[in-house]
C-alpha positions, -999 to +999 in steps of 0.1 A: -313+098+045-294+109+010-267+083+000-231+096+001-213+107-032-189+084-036-150+094-038-135+116-061-111+091-066-098+060-045-054+054-038-042+022-034-014+011-017+003-023-029+022-042-008+001-060+022-027-037+013-036-052-023-015-079-023-001-098-001+036-100-009+050-087+025+061-126+029+077-123-003+096-094+012+107-108+040+119-140+025+142-121-003+154-103+032+163-134+050+176-150+023+197-121+010+213-114+051+220-153+057+238-154+019+259-132+037+263-148+070+238-131+090+205-137+107+173-117+093+140-126+113+103-123+106+106-096+133+130-078+118+107-076+086+082-065+099+105-033+109+107-024+072+069-026+059+057+007+045+097+021+039+109+036+012+136+008-010+171+028-008+158+030+034+154-007+036+185-015+015+207+006+036+197-018+068+205-042+051+238-033+043+244-024+082+230-061+090+262-076+066+247-074+030+282-061+012+261-048-018+254-018-028+219+003-025+210-007-061+221-041-058+201-051-028+169-036-042+173-055-077+179-084-054+153-079-033+132-072-065+139-103-083+129-125-053+091-104-050+086-111-088+099-143-086+071-151-062+046-140-084+050-161-111+013-177-107-001-142-105-008-115-079-010-129-044-047-105-041-056-098-002-091-119-001-117-090-014-090-066-028-098-079-070-132-076-064-135-042-047-112-028-074-133-041-101-166-026-086-149+010-083-143+004-119-172-003-127-188+027-112-165+047-126-146+056-094-109+066-108-083+047-088-044+051-088-016+027-072+006+045-049+035+025-036+069+025-017+083-006-044+095+002-075+080+004-107+095-025-122+077-038-086+044-033-105+038-051-136+024-079-121-007-063-104-012-036-133-010-064-160-037-087-138-060-059-137-074-026-155-084-006-132-057+020-126-055+052-142-026+066-130+005+048-107+030+064-083+054+050-074+090+048-052+117+057-080+088+082-095+090+108-063+112+128-046+101+124-011+092+088-004+058+078+018+054+087+052+059+121+030+028+133+017+043+136-020+030+101-036-005+106-026-005+144-033+014+133-068-015+107-074-042+129-066-027+153-096-023+130-120-059+123-113-070+157-114-087+152-079-089+175-049-069+151-025-091+162+006-121+142-020-101+108-020-099+079-004-065+060+005-065+025+020-033+019+031-016-004+056+016+003+069+023+036+092+048+052+066+016+049+044-011+063+065+009+087+080+014+102+039-020+096+034-028+118+063-003+142+055-018+148+020-052+160+036-075+122+025-092+103+043-080+070+048-087+038+056-063+015+073-060-021+063-053-039+098-029-070+084+009-075+092+019-041+102+009-025+138-024-009+140-028+028+136-030+053+163-064+075+162-073+106+140-103+118+126-095+111+094-092+075+100-109+046+092-104+011+101-113-028+088-096-057+094-107-069+057-114-057+026-138-085+026-157-057+049-157-029+022-179-020-008-184+013-025-211+024+001-184+025+030-164+040+010-186+068-001-196+070+037-158+074+045-154+104+016-182+118+032-159+124+065-171+096+084-151+072+102-154+037+106-146+007+122-153-019+100-138-048+122-147-081+136-157-069+169-171-036+159-189-033+126-197+002+127 
């Protein structure tokens, strides 16, 4: 059987997919809400996973944070950046897969709802991304397809020939709407619904270039502890 060609590019979400920053976001949200006398739970934080930052800020305003949207975003970003002083908190298998794809010459892009300043720790830690699309650079954030269409355009590739790796419902919806093949990493966020272009894994340690090549070729893979194939 011939080996499938590698993807034209791999487009990566950041928070929750490559790096385990969701706990940092939730901690920053909790600290901010409590500083204004409110309460914020882990479940509250999970509802914001994958959301555009202005949307999250408006929700926090509704929970009693008496700051502007811009001030809230700045406070949250500062907390997340402080949490990465020792370096990015890589998800298992993420760093190794990024390097393996780089060594094979596969173009890669970082596509995140976070603002550009929040990508600095990750981009500085590993030289693999030929393009970065951040939440403050697009008109329409995830779940709109614009972020992933923009990344494909910057790399000069057809979105349909790309594999997107995502972990949140808004991100997965954005990636599918762009026409890409999608690998959903089921970490903190609830698992996505079925889709003919949607593969799943419970860990990037189960994923290598060969699996991404199969996904790019149209295979739908279930790479989880209870089902491999």
